[in-house]
N, C-alpha and C positions, 0 to 999 in steps of 0.2 A: 202419650209420648209422640205418637204420629201426628197428633193435632198440633203439638208444640212445634215440631219440625216444619210442618207446613206453614205455621204462623211466621216462623223465622224467615222462611223462603219468601213469604208474601212481603214481610217487612223489607227484606233485601231488595226484592224486585221493585217495591214502591220507592225505596231510597234511590235506586238506579234511575227510575223514571223521573224523580225530582231533579237529579243531576242533569239528565238529558234535557229537562225543561229549562234549567238554568242556562245551558250551553246549546242553543239550537244549531243543528247541523246546516252547513252551507250546501246549497244545491250543487251537484257535479257540473251541470251546464254553466252555472254562474261562475265557477272556478275557471272553466275552460275559456269562457268569454272574456273574463278579466285578464287571463294570461295572454290571450290573443291581442287584447287591447294594448297591453304593455309592449308586446312585440311590435305592433304597428307604431306605437309612440316612439320606441327606440329607433326604428327604421326611418320615421319621418324626421327625427332630429338629425340623423346622419345625413340625410339628403337635403336638409335645410328647408323642409316644408312644414315644420312644426310651428303653428300659429300661436300656441299657448305661450304667454310671456314667461321667461325663466324666473325661478324663485329668487327672492332677495337673499343673498348669501349672508347679509348682516343680521337677518331675522333669526329668531330662535324657533325651536319646535313649538307648535301650538300646544295649549294645555291639554293634557290627556293623551298626547302623542309622543312616543319615544323614538328618536332617530337612531338608526343603526350606526355602527362605526364607519361603514362604507359611505353612508349618506353624509355623515359629518365631514369625511375626507373630501367628498365631491364638493361640498359647499365651501370648504376652505380653499380648494383649488380654484373654484369659480370666483371667489372673492379676490384671490391673488391675480387672476387673469384680468378682472375688471380694473383693478388698481394699476396694473401694468399698462393697460390700454389708455387709461386716463392720463398717465404720465407721458405717454408717447404722443398724445394729441397735440400739445404745444409745439413739439419739434416738427410734426407734419405741417402745421400751419406756417412755420418759418420756412420750411422747404418749399411749400406751395407759393409763398410770396417771392422767394428767390427765383423760382421757376418762371413766375410772371414777369419779373424783371429781365430774366434771360431771354424769354421769348420776345420781349419788346426790343432788346438789343438785336436779336436775329432779324426781326422785321426791318429795323433800320439798315442793317447790312445787306439785306436781301434787295433793297431798293437800289443799292450802288453796285452790287456784284452780280454778274450774269449767272443764270441757273445752270447747274451741271447735273446731268442725269445720274442717279444713284446706280451703283453696281453691287452685285452680291459678293464681290471680293472684299474681305476685311482689310482695312488699312492699319498699318503698324506704326504710323508716324506718332511719336510721343508716347507709345505704349511701353509697358513694362516687359521684362524678359518673359514672364509667364504668359502675358497676353500675346506676345509675338509667337511663342511656341504654339499656343492654341490656334492663332491665325494661320500658321504654317500647316498645322494638321488639317484645318478646314479646307485650305486651298489644295492640299495634297489629296484629300478624299474627293473633292470636286474634280480635280484633274483626272483621277482614276476613272470616275464615272464617264466623263467626256471622252477619255482615251478609249475606253471600251466601246463607246458609241461610234467613234470614228473607225475603229477596226471592223466592226460588225455590220456596217451599213454601206451602201453605195456612195460614191462621191457626189452624185446628184442630190441624194437625200440629205447628206451632210451639208452641202452647199445651201440648200433651202433652209435648213434648221439654223445655220449660222447667219444667213442673210436676214432672217426674220428676228433673230436674237443676237445682235452683234456683241452683247456683253459676254456671250459664251467664249468669244475669242480671247478677251482679257482674262477670264477665269482660267481657261486652258493654259495659256502661255505663262500666267503667274505660277501655276503649279509646275509647268515644264521647267521654268527657271530654277525652282527649288530642287528639281531632280538633277539638273545639270551641275549644281553646286557640289553634289556628292560624287560626281564622276571623276575618275582620275585624269581624263582628257576629254575635250570637246571635239566631236567630229567636224564641226565647222572650222576649227583651227587646222585640221588635217586637210580639208578641202582647200582652204585659203593657201596653205603652203604649196600644195600640188599645183594649183592654177598659177600661182605667182612664178614658181620655178619653171613650169613648162611653157608658159606663154609670155608673161611680162618681162622676164629676164632673158628672153631669147633675142640675141643680137640680129638674127635674120628676120625678125618680125617686121612686116611692112604694113599691117592693117590691124584694126581693133578686133579683139576677140569677143564674140557675142556669146554671152552665157544666159541660159534659161534655168532659173532656180525653181523647180517644182516643189511646192510645199515649203515656202521660204520662212514662214513664221514671222519673227520680228525683223526680217530682212537684214540680219546681221552680216551675212555674206556679202550682200550688195553694198552695204555701208562701208565695209572694209576694202572691198575690191575697188570701189570708186576712189578710194584714198591712195591707191597704189600709184606712185609716180613713175613715168616712163624713164628707162635708163638713159643716162647721158651718153651721147655718141662721142667716143674718143677720137681725136684727130680731126674732127669736123671744124670748119671755120664757122664764124657767127652767121655767115650768109647761107652756108650749106646746111646748117642745123635745122632750118625751117622745112627742108625737104627730106630730112632723115626720119628714122623711126621714133626719135625722141619727141617729135611734135605730135605724134599720133597717140590718142588716149589708149592705154593698155586694154581696158575692158568696157564693154557695154552690157549691162545686166538687166534682164527681164525677170521680175520676181512675181510668182503666182501663189495665191493661197485663197482660202475660203472667204476671208475678210481682210480688208486693209485696215489694220489697227490704227488707234489714235496717233496722229502725226506721221503716218506712213503712207498717206494717200498718194504722194508723189513717187513713191518707190514700189508699191505693191499694187498689182492688179487682182481684184477679187473675181474669182471665176471657178468653174469646175475644172479640175486638172485634166480631165479626159477631153477637154475642148478649150484650148487656150487660144487667145487672139493673136496668133503669129502666122506669118506666111510660110509656105512649105520650103524646106531646105534653106532656112535663114539663120540657123544657130550652129555655132561651133562646138559648144559643150552643153549638155543637159545634165543638171545636178538633181539627184534624189537623196537628200540628207535626212534619214529617218522619216521618209515621206511615203513609203509604199504601204499606205494604210487604206483599208476599205476592202470590199468584196470584189471590186473590179480593177485590181492592180494591173491586169493585162491591158486595159484601156489606156492607162497612163503611159505604158511603154510603147503602145501603138502610136499614141500622140507624139511622144518624143521622137519616134522613128520618122514621123511625117515632117516635123519642123527641123530635124537635124540634117546638116549637109552630108554629102556622100563620104567625106573624110572626117566627119565630126565624131565626137566621143560622148559616151554616157558614163558618168561617175556615180556610183551608188555606195552609200554608207548605211549599214543596218546593224541592228543588235545581233550578236552571234547566236543567242539562244533561239532565234527564229529559224535558223538553219541547222543548229546543232542540238544534241540532247545529252543528258547525263549517261545514257546507255551507250553512247558512242556513235549513234546513227547520224549520218550526215545527209541532209536533204539538198545540199548545194548542187550535186550532180543532176538531180531531177530539175532544179531551177534552171541550170545551164541548158538542159535539153529544151525546156519551154522557151528560153531566150532565142534559141536557134530557130524555132518555129515563128517567133515574133520578129525575125529579121536581124538578130544581133548575134555576135560572137564574143564570148568572154575571153578577153586577152590577158587579164591579170587579176589574181585574187590575193589580197593582203590580209593575213591573219595575225600580224605582229601585235595588234592591239588586243588586250585581254577581254575587252567589252564589245568592240565593234569589228565588223568585217567590211573591207573595202573591195569593190569590184570595178573594173574598167572594161567597158564594152565598146564595140565598134560595129558598124553595119556590115552584114555579110552578103549583101546583094540580093537577098530574097525579099519577096513581098510578104509583109506580116499576115499571118493567118488570124483573122479576127474571131474565129470560133474557139481559139485556145483560151483556157482558163488557168490562171496562176493562183495557186493556194499556198500562202506562207503562214507559218504558225503565228498566232496572235501573241503580242507582247503586252501583257497587262501588269 
């Protein structure tokens, strides 16, 4: 009995050995290497470094090989992709031929039209409403970047940057114009009304009022002031009119900014506002309309004091949030104290506008202290 049991065991063991002989085991290292090879293959395909030609999707599985469902699906997708690509090729050829014709037309027009340097500001001429909105967003974001740069650098650094890259001026003021469109009122209009009422419509005026616009931008104030006509002198004869105030131009305007924009070369002088090309005591009114930008604001006010006549005035328009805060703190008193040290006295403060604050200054007879630093909150 024991012998029979051992014989069965032997038969069973011999049968298992036969099965093992039929199905030889794969080496563990071979499995690992083949798995690594597949991973390298997948990675190479993703990176576009796979030199092996792709399989023909129209071909069937070789004899003796059975494709899995996933491989069949991949082959179908690859076949559809190749078909789509082949259909798109004729349209690309037609587009390329049209492009060649277009470039030939451009070459012909380039011979007859002068070259204009490209700018980074997107043009909206002939664009759809969606394109215009995207262009407005782009110019607005670019404006905010340049605005921050102007607030956080000195005027000399900003002058060098804008002088070496004049297109920055166009980009900045393009964004600025978009900002102005959303304002309830433009401070330039307020400045114009104040100057016209105080100087142009004054019947006692006997000479031209000299205005210095620090940070003029597009020189909008100068354009409009130079259009103001002198008031007609009532009761004057034709002969005496030539000697009256009506024959004297109401305003002479000196406009200063970092760059004289396109078409503004006759109106704007490009310079650092802390050093303008004017003689001492030659100006009646100095204007700072949203122009107290930079880390050396005190230098602008010292320069305004130098060019201003003894009875001259300074008119400032600034965003209210630069002096006021949500907590109710008001930094205007501290600013007025700094103005005293810089040789000015604040005569009038107008808070009637909900966005802007207007200040009117006059010389107080003191010599400006050039060591004083003026810090105003940045408006970004």
